[in-house]
N, C-alpha and C positions, 0 to 999 in steps of 0.2 A: 429440521422446518429452515429453508433461504430465505434471506429477507434484504431485501431491496431499498437501499437508502435512499431517496430521493435529495438534491440539494442542489439550490441555484448556485453556488460557482464553488470549485473544490480545487486547489484545498484557496480560502480565505483568507486576507487577513485579518479584516474583524467577525472570521466565525473559525479558528479552529479550534475553539472548545468542539466542532462536530469532531474535528479528526480525535482530536483527544478519545471521545465517546466512544464514534468507534473501535477503536483499539480497544480502549477498557473490555467493551462488548465484547467483539473476540475473544478476545482473554478467559471470560468469562462462557464459553464456549459455545455463542449462537457465530451463528455463521449467514454474514453480513457484506456485500456484496454495493457496494459505489457506485451509482449515477450518475451525474450534474448536470445541470443543465449547459454550464458553460465551463471550459478554462482553468488553470488557475489563472489571479492575479499577477503573476508577479515570474517574472523571466527565471531559470530554474538553478541559477542562479545566487536568487534571493531565496528562496527555497530548504531549507530544513532537510535533514536527511531525511526523515519520518515525511515530511512532503513528499519526495521526492517518491520517494515511495508506494506511497498513497493515493498518488497520480501516476504511477504507472497499472494500478489496478484497476480506473475508475475511465467509468464507460463514461463518456462526453459526448453528451448531443449537439451542441453547437459549434461551428458554425456548418449549414448545411451544405450538403454535398450528398454523392452518389449514394454513400447507407439512406439520406432519407425516401429516396426516391426505394428503396430496396424495402424498408421497412413497413412502407403506406403500400407498396404491390403485395408483400407476403401476407400482410396482418388482414387485410380488403380481400386476399387470395383463400386465406385461412380461417379468418374468423372475419366474413361479415357481419356477421348480426350485432357483436360486441361494436366491432371498428363504424359500425351510424351508433347506438348505442351510444361510443362513449362521440361522436359526431353533437348529436339530437341534446346530451348533459351538455357540452361545451357550448353551445346555443343557447340552451336553457337558463342557465349561470351568467350570460352576458346580459342576460335584463335588455332594453332601448336602449338605442343608438348604435348611430354605422362605426362611434369609433370604440365601445366597449364590443362590440359584434366583432371586429377585425381583431383585436387585443386576443380573445376569446376562441378565433381562428388559428393566428397562431400558435395560442396554447395548445390549441389540440391537434395541430402540425408537431409540434414539440412530445407532446401527450405519446404519440400513437409509435417515436421514437425509440422514450424514454421504455417503455410495455413492451414492444417489442426484445429490448436489451431484458428486460429484468425476467420475462419468457421467457428466454434463450437458454437463459442464465440458470435456470431452476429454480429461482420467485416462485413462493406464494403471497407473500405477505408484503406491499410497498408500505413504508414507512417514511412520514417526509418533513423536513425543517423550508421553512421557507419559500418552498414551489409547490404551496397546497395545491393549487389550482388543472394546474401540470399532474398533481397528482390523484387527485380526486380522476378526474379521466381517463390517466391509465389507468387505475383499478378498472373502470368500470368498466376499458375495452378489454381486459382478460380475466375478468374477475377476480382481481388478485383482493383480499383483504386488504385495508384500509387502516394508516392510524399516521395521528400529525401533531409533530411538538406547537405550538404555540406561544411566543415571545411576548408578544405583543412592542410598542403598544402603534405600529403600524394598520396590524390585523384588527386592532379595537376601531381607528380612527375612518373607514374605510367603510362606507358602504357596499360596493362591490364584491368585497375580501366573499361574501356570503358567507358569511360562518354559520348562520342554522344547518342548511344544505350540507355542508364539511362534516360538522361533527357530527349527525343525523347519518352521514354514511361510511364514517370512523368506527373500528372496532373500539377506539379510544381515545382519547385526547391529551398529551400528557401539556400539563401546563408548568410553567417557570415560579408559579409565584403564588401565592396567594392571591394579589389583585386581579393576576389570568387568570387564574381560575374563576372567579368573581364577575369579570366583561366577558369569559364563556360563557359560562351558563346564560347573563344576563343578555346575551345574543343571541341564547338556543332552547328549542323547545326544553321544557323543563322533565319531559319524557327522558331524553335521552342526557341529563344533568350526571345520571349514574356512572358513564361515562370517562365522566374528565377527572384526572389525577393528577397530583401536584409532584411534578419529576423536578427538583431542585436541579442544577444544573454544578457543577467543583467542576476545580481547580487542582491539583498535581502537589507537594504542598509539599514534596521531596525535588520541582524541580523549582518553585516556587519560593527559600528559604532566603533569612533576612541572610545579611550581610550580619559577618563572621570575621573579625570583630567589627561591632556596628557605624557603619560610618557614623561620627561626632561633627559638628558643625561649628566651627571655629567663630567670633565673633569678628568682624568687619569682610569677612567669607565671600564667595556668591553663596547665593539660596537656588538650587537649585528646585523648577516645579514641572512634573510630568502632566502631563492627558496624553493619552490615546486614545481613540477613536475617528470616526471616517469625517471627512472634514467636510460637515452641511450642515444648514442650518440648525436644524434638529437638535445638532452638537452644543450650540454656543458657543464655539469655541472663539468670537466676536469680546462674548461681556467675557470669559476671559482676560483675552487682550488687556481690558479696559480695566480689571479689577489690577489687572499688575500693572497697570501705569498709573494707577492711584496709588501705590504701592511707592512705583519711583519717583514721581511724584514730593510723598512725602521723604526721599530718601534711604530707603531701601535699596540694598543691591540683587539682585535676581535673574535668574535668566530663566525664562518659560518652554521649556520643548513640546511640542504639536509635533506626538504621531501619528500618522497613514496618509492616505489622498482620499481622493475625490473631490467635488464638483467646485467646492466653495476656496481649493488651493491657492488658484491668484488669488480673488478676493480678498483674501487674510492676510497674502501677503501684504497687497497695494496699500490695505484700511491700515495693519503695523506701520510701515511708515509712511502714511500721509500724518499717523499721528506722533512719528517721530518714537517709533516701539520698535524699530527694528534688527536691530541689535542687540535688543532684548530677549527677540523672539525666534527659536534657532525649527525652520522646520524640520521634521529629520527624516519624513515621508511612510510610506510603507515598509516594516519590519518585522522579522521573524521575529519567532516565538523568543531565538536566543538571542538577537541584537537585541530584543524588550527587555528581558530576565539585565544583560548588561548596563540597559539604558534603567530603568528600576535602581539598583545597585550604585548611580553614583548619584542619584536626585535625593532632594530631601523629602518631599510630599508628594501626593498624586492629589491632582483637581478635575473635579467636573460638574461644565458646569450650563449640561445639561436639557432640554425644553419639558423632554421626555424622553425614556429607556424603558426599558423591560425589567431586567437586575445582571448589571455592564459584568460582564467577566471579566474586564481590566479593574474595577474595580475589588475584585477578589482575590485575582494577583497581586496586584499593589501591600493588600490586605497580609495576603501570607507572607508575602517579603516584612510583615511589620515596619510598609510605608503609611506614615500614618495619615486619611483622607479625608478632602473639605469633598462636599456630592450637592447636590441639588436635590429636598424631599420631594424627589415621583413619584408618582406607580410605583414600581419595586422597591424604589433604592430602597426607605426606609425599613424594606423584610429584613436587610441585607444591613446595616448602619443604623444604628440607634445613634440621635443626637448626642454629644459630650458621653458619648459609652465607646463605642467602638471608629470614631469619628465623629466631624461635625456636619455637618446637615443644615440648609441655607432654603434659601428661597428661589425657585427659580427667574434667574430674570435682572436678580437683586447684587447690580453689581458692589455696592458700601456691600453690602455682608458679603460674598465672595472675597470683599478686599480685606475685612474683618477680619475672619476666620481663618485668610492666609496671611493676612500678617499675624496673628493670635497663636497663632504655631511658630512660625519665626522666630517672634520672643519668647519662647515659652520650650526650651528643651526639653521640660518634664514633663510636659501636656504630651510634646512629639512622641516620648518613647511611651510614654503609658496606651495613650489610642496608637502608638500601632502594637505592644503586643497582647490588647485586646483583639483590635481586627487578626491578628493570627489565631487567636485560641476561636473569636467566630467560626472562618472559614474549618482551622478544624472540626470543628462540633455540628457544623452542617451543612460547608458548603464543599467538600472531602471529595473528591470525581471518585475514589472509589468506592467509598462510601454509597453517591446519589446513583453509581450506575449500575450500582448491585441492585436497587431498588428497581431501576428504571427495564432490568432484565427479568427480576421477579415481572413486573407488572408483565411484559414483554409474552412471558408464560404463562400467566395466568390467562391474560384476555386473546393472545393468540396462537398457543402453540394446542 
């Protein structure tokens, strides 16, 4: 059986774990073809070799062009009933309101192109990350079986996501945590609950390895804090900047590295400048995996101040490299980090608590070492990419093949 993997953008800085998942599934014998709604979020020279190779074998839906006309004409001519069924499904999912109707009409236009590509490539099953509306419509058009990975938290906040209908249409739903499973079940028909599986994400511990020899922070040396994530309000980088400002005001010598791009880049730069922190905050921009690993090796701790999260892969990466982590106790994060065991957890929006946790790690090298080692053990036990992808492959074979 050939599986079409439909994703929102490929490759994407914030979703590199999907590339690793696809590569790992192929190594286990699954025939995976990737379809992306949008192309790479970085220029070619900023892609790793693996990302360049995967981009070359990925069909990209956007931008619109002659391929849109050909796909719609061919589908309407050869599969008129499926074309109409997909259109009707898009209209039904849109609910009420002209704005939602317009969005779902666009989703339908994209779904036809994606479905035609999957059909042409011989796929009989469609699995989707972050493109479930397009995916469920595409599957309807050509009668493909359908499954979905649910990450959260956005899927749980948006009533327009139509979780109930998507779970009903799916062969199975892969959720990344108990929290995600509970929210998916809450929004679904209890008759469909048996479809919901926990399929944890993971990282390759051979790629994300601790420094050898271990980086030692000397007294008086600048302390480096790294945060990786999209620069957007939900990631709460402003809270992290405020926490670091408190530490600097107390005489601590530190530098904050913010990795990622997004709509808040300019506002965050302006904010840091306005409070006298611009020289203490380094905006690294989007980095590929190799560059992120190199930066982790230069830093002392990882900090994440998010207001909402799924189970962040970037935390797994840092933990695998034995970087002690500070994060907020939101959504699925406590399933990855147990407070005082694999890291330190603080309340979201708690600037004082975040500053206190970072300051505590700055002052206690033994605590940094013990939390770092425990973090890697946790990843090896429950978030090893190879183990968890093997589990996902088993779900595909049981539910789809």
